[in-house]
N, C-alpha and C positions, 0 to 999 in steps of 0.2 A: 676126225671129230664128228660126232653124230649131230643131227639136227637138234635133239634135245639138249645136248651139251652146249651148243651154240646159243640156243634160246636162254639157257640158264646163265651163261656168261653175259649175255646181253642184259638180262634182268639185273644181274649183280652190278654191272657197269652203270645202269640207269639209277639204281638205288644209291650207289656211291655218289654219283653226280648230283642227284636230288638232295642228298644229305649235305653235301658240300655247299650247294646253293643256299639251303635253309640256314646253315651256320653263318654264311656271309651276310645273308639278309638280316638275321637277328643281331649280328655284330654291328652292322651299319645302323640298324634301328636304335641300338643302344647309344651309339655315338650321336645320332640326330637328337635323341631324347635327352642326352646329357647336355647338348648345346641349348635345347629348349629350356631345360630346368635351370641351367646357368644364367640364361637371360632373365628368367623370372626371379632368380636370386640376386641379380645385379652384380655378377662377378666380372672381374677384369678379364681381358683376353688371355693372360697367362693363367689366371685361376680357372678360367673356363676349360682350358686344355687339361689341367690337373683334375678338375671335377669330372670331365668327360671320361678320363681314364678310370676314375673311381667308380663311375656308373657302369662302365663295361666290366670291370672286375667284380662288381656286386652280383652279377649273374652267376658267377662261379662260387660265391660264398653260400648261396642258398639254392636248393634244387629248383630248377625251372626259372621262369621270368619273375617270380615273386621277389627275388632278392633286389632286382632293379626297382620294382614298384615300391618295396618297403624302404629302400634307401632314399628315394626321391620324396616320398610322403614324409618320412622322418625329418629330412632336411627342411622341407617346407614348414612343417610343424614347429621345428626348433627356431626358425626365423620368424614365426608368427604370420606367415603369409596366408592369405585367404584362398588357397588353392585346395580344392577338395580332392579326395581320392578318385572321385568320378572324373574330375578334370585330368588327373594323371592317366587314368585308364583311357580316356579319349585321346590324349596326346600319344599314348603308346600305340593305339590303333592307327592313328594318322601317320605317325612316323614309320610304323611297320609298312603301311601301304606305300609311302614315299620311298623307303629303303628297297622294297621289292621292285618298284619301278626303276630305280637307279641301277640296281644289280642286273635286272633283265635287259635294260637298255645298253649296258656296257658291253 
């Protein structure tokens, strides 16, 4: 194997690893965000788990992370809670940082 091929294989392995880490970080962020939103909604522990799963699945229903954002904002609006979209974005950023720390520390 040439040095070029070894470098290429190394870059491909790093890309695969980085993509896997980002997927796990965003999945953890969605779980943390689901728990945050469930607490704001006043859900029971059983309902919190169901709601958290729904938040995780919302990312796959709409391209990107907007599906999660839209679901949570719609749920807050439907319940008449005074949580603004800016509050949800701030929670998304905070839980992303927390998720990244949890995944990197594991």
